[in-house]
C-alpha positions in Angstrom: -34.5 186.6 -141.3 -37.3 186.9 -138.7 -40.8 185.6 -139.1 -42.1 189.1 -139.2 -39.8 190.0 -142.0 -41.2 187.2 -144.1 -44.7 188.5 -143.9 -46.3 190.8 -146.5 -46.9 194.3 -145.2 -50.5 195.3 -146.0 -52.0 198.7 -145.3 -55.8 198.7 -144.8 -57.4 202.0 -145.6 -61.0 202.2 -144.4 -62.9 204.5 -142.1 -65.1 201.7 -140.8 -63.7 199.9 -137.8 -65.9 196.9 -138.6 -64.3 196.4 -142.0 -60.8 196.8 -140.6 -61.6 194.2 -137.9 -63.0 191.8 -140.5 -59.9 192.1 -142.7 -57.7 191.5 -139.7 -59.6 188.3 -138.9 -59.7 187.2 -142.6 -56.1 187.7 -143.5 -53.8 185.1 -142.0 -51.5 186.7 -139.4 -48.7 184.3 -140.3 -48.7 185.6 -143.9 -49.4 189.3 -143.5 -48.4 192.1 -141.2 -51.4 194.5 -141.2 -51.4 198.2 -140.7 -54.4 200.6 -140.6 -55.3 204.1 -141.8 -58.8 205.7 -141.2 -58.6 208.4 -143.9 -56.7 209.5 -147.0 -54.1 211.7 -145.4 -53.2 209.0 -142.9 -52.9 206.5 -145.7 -50.5 208.8 -147.6 -48.4 209.3 -144.5 -48.4 205.5 -143.6 -47.4 204.6 -147.1 -44.4 206.9 -146.9 -43.3 205.7 -143.5 -44.2 202.0 -143.5 -43.6 201.2 -147.2 -46.4 198.6 -147.4 -46.2 195.9 -150.1 -50.0 196.1 -150.7 -52.8 198.6 -150.0 -56.4 197.6 -149.6 -58.3 200.9 -150.2 -61.8 202.0 -149.6 -63.0 204.9 -151.9 -65.5 206.5 -149.4 -63.0 208.1 -147.0 -64.0 211.0 -144.8 -61.4 213.5 -145.8 -60.7 212.8 -149.5 -62.0 210.5 -152.2 -60.1 207.2 -152.7 -59.4 208.0 -156.3 -57.6 211.1 -155.2 -55.5 209.0 -152.8 -54.6 206.7 -155.8 -53.6 209.7 -157.9 -51.5 211.1 -155.1 -49.8 207.8 -154.5 -49.0 207.2 -158.1 -47.1 210.5 -158.2 -44.3 208.7 -156.4 -45.2 205.1 -155.5 -45.9 201.9 -157.5 -47.2 200.0 -154.5 -50.0 197.6 -155.6 -53.5 198.9 -154.7 -56.7 196.8 -154.5 -59.8 198.9 -154.1 -62.5 197.5 -151.8 -65.6 199.5 -152.2 -69.4 199.4 -152.1 -69.5 201.5 -155.2 -70.4 199.2 -158.0 -71.0 201.6 -160.9 -68.8 201.1 -164.0 -67.7 204.8 -163.9 -66.3 204.4 -160.4 -64.4 201.2 -161.4 -63.0 202.8 -164.5 -61.9 206.0 -162.6 -60.1 204.0 -160.0 -58.4 201.7 -162.5 -57.4 204.6 -164.7 -55.9 206.4 -161.7 -53.6 203.4 -161.2 -55.4 200.9 -159.0 -54.4 197.3 -159.7 -57.7 195.7 -159.1 -61.3 196.5 -157.9 -63.4 194.4 -155.6 -67.0 195.3 -154.8 -68.3 194.9 -151.2 -69.5 192.5 -150.0 -66.9 190.0 -151.2 -65.7 186.5 -150.4 -62.4 186.0 -148.6 -61.4 183.3 -151.1 -61.8 185.8 -154.0 -59.9 188.5 -152.1 -57.0 186.2 -151.3 -56.9 185.1 -154.9 -56.7 188.6 -156.2 -54.1 189.5 -153.6 -51.9 186.6 -154.7 -52.1 187.7 -158.4 -51.3 191.3 -157.6 -48.4 190.4 -155.3 -46.9 187.9 -157.7 -46.9 190.4 -160.5 -45.4 193.2 -158.4 -42.6 190.8 -157.2 -41.4 190.0 -160.7 -38.5 192.4 -161.1 -38.1 191.5 -164.8 -40.9 190.5 -167.0 -40.9 186.8 -167.8 -40.2 186.2 -171.5 -42.5 183.2 -171.5 -46.2 183.3 -170.5 -48.0 180.0 -170.1 -51.6 179.4 -169.1 -53.1 176.0 -169.8 -53.1 175.6 -173.6 -51.8 179.1 -174.4 -48.1 180.0 -174.6 -46.8 183.4 -175.5 -43.0 183.7 -176.1 -42.3 187.4 -175.9 -38.6 187.0 -176.7 -39.4 185.4 -180.1 -42.9 186.9 -180.7 -44.3 183.4 -180.9 -47.8 182.4 -179.8 -48.9 178.8 -179.6 -52.2 177.2 -178.7 -52.0 173.5 -177.8 -48.5 173.4 -179.2 -49.7 174.8 -182.6 -48.3 178.2 -183.7 -50.9 180.9 -184.2 -50.3 183.7 -186.7 -51.3 187.1 -185.4 -51.4 190.5 -187.1 -49.0 193.1 -185.6 -51.9 194.8 -183.9 -53.2 191.5 -182.5 -49.8 190.7 -181.2 -49.3 194.1 -179.6 -52.7 193.7 -177.9 -51.9 190.3 -176.6 -48.5 191.4 -175.4 -50.0 194.3 -173.5 -52.4 191.8 -171.8 -49.6 189.4 -171.0 -47.4 192.1 -169.4 -50.3 192.9 -167.1 -51.6 189.4 -166.7 -54.3 189.1 -164.0 -54.8 192.9 -164.0 -57.9 194.6 -165.3 -57.0 197.1 -168.1 -59.7 199.7 -168.9 -60.8 200.4 -172.5 -59.1 203.7 -172.5 -55.8 202.3 -171.1 -55.7 199.8 -174.0 -56.8 202.2 -176.7 -54.2 204.8 -175.6 -51.4 202.3 -175.5 -52.1 200.5 -178.7 -53.7 203.1 -181.0 -52.9 206.5 -179.3 -55.0 209.3 -177.9 -56.9 209.9 -181.1 -58.7 206.5 -180.7 -60.0 207.0 -177.1 -63.5 207.7 -178.5 -63.5 204.7 -180.8 -64.1 201.6 -178.5 -65.4 199.6 -181.5 -61.8 199.3 -182.7 -60.8 197.5 -179.5 -63.9 195.3 -179.6 -63.2 194.2 -183.2 -59.6 193.4 -182.4 -60.4 191.5 -179.2 -63.0 189.5 -181.1 -60.4 188.6 -183.8 -57.8 187.7 -181.2 -60.2 185.5 -179.3 -61.1 183.6 -182.5 -57.4 182.7 -182.8 -56.4 181.9 -179.2 -59.6 180.7 -177.6 -60.8 177.1 -178.0 -64.3 178.5 -177.8 -64.4 182.2 -178.6 -68.0 182.5 -177.4 -66.9 181.3 -173.9 -63.4 182.8 -173.6 -61.1 181.3 -171.0 -58.0 183.5 -171.5 -59.2 187.1 -172.4 -61.9 187.9 -169.8 -64.3 190.7 -170.2 -64.9 193.0 -167.3 -68.3 194.5 -168.4 -68.3 198.2 -169.0 -64.7 198.4 -167.7 -62.2 196.6 -169.9 -60.4 193.2 -170.2 -58.2 191.0 -168.1 -55.9 188.1 -169.2 -56.6 185.2 -166.9 -53.8 183.5 -165.0 -54.2 179.9 -163.9 -54.6 180.6 -160.1 -56.6 183.8 -160.6 -60.1 184.2 -159.5 
């Protein structure tokens, strides 16, 4: 296998040449093979022809909104997508994540944070079969046996609490929006009842967090949703 074949194929979608140049400089050429697209239609065509393993996507494209690009891609592709955008409103983040983005990073951002998020997204996408055992520091979730332990001590969970934790585990490192979680756990009729989610997250934190007031496992993304931390995440 050649050196090029060992690199991760990354498609940068941004209409600003300065941003594309910055990402070329920031991302190690020995680890990534970088491609570029200046607009949404070019991004769709490049994804089909180049089959990138990751897309770094700006939302403010000249021909179509980045959320529309995500929606179009998700009709046929599961390629991981990290949004890199100056838009910092909660509504924009929720819209992109609900459309199918895997993560959202607001410009300006640090290279260390970007690389950490890239590693998490790529690791998750490369797992062909979900690992039956999730471990992070003092928390272990055995999906095969529905067993949760904290510092080696088994933690009893209600069926709803377990389903909620299992959903977070199967998307570890990824931000799940409030509506995504509500729809999956409780169904469409609960989309307008976010307090149900807040109560269950609070109960779950009291059981699996050493200090529920400063959670280390279930991280809140304000106004957006929740993320289960993984040890080498950001």
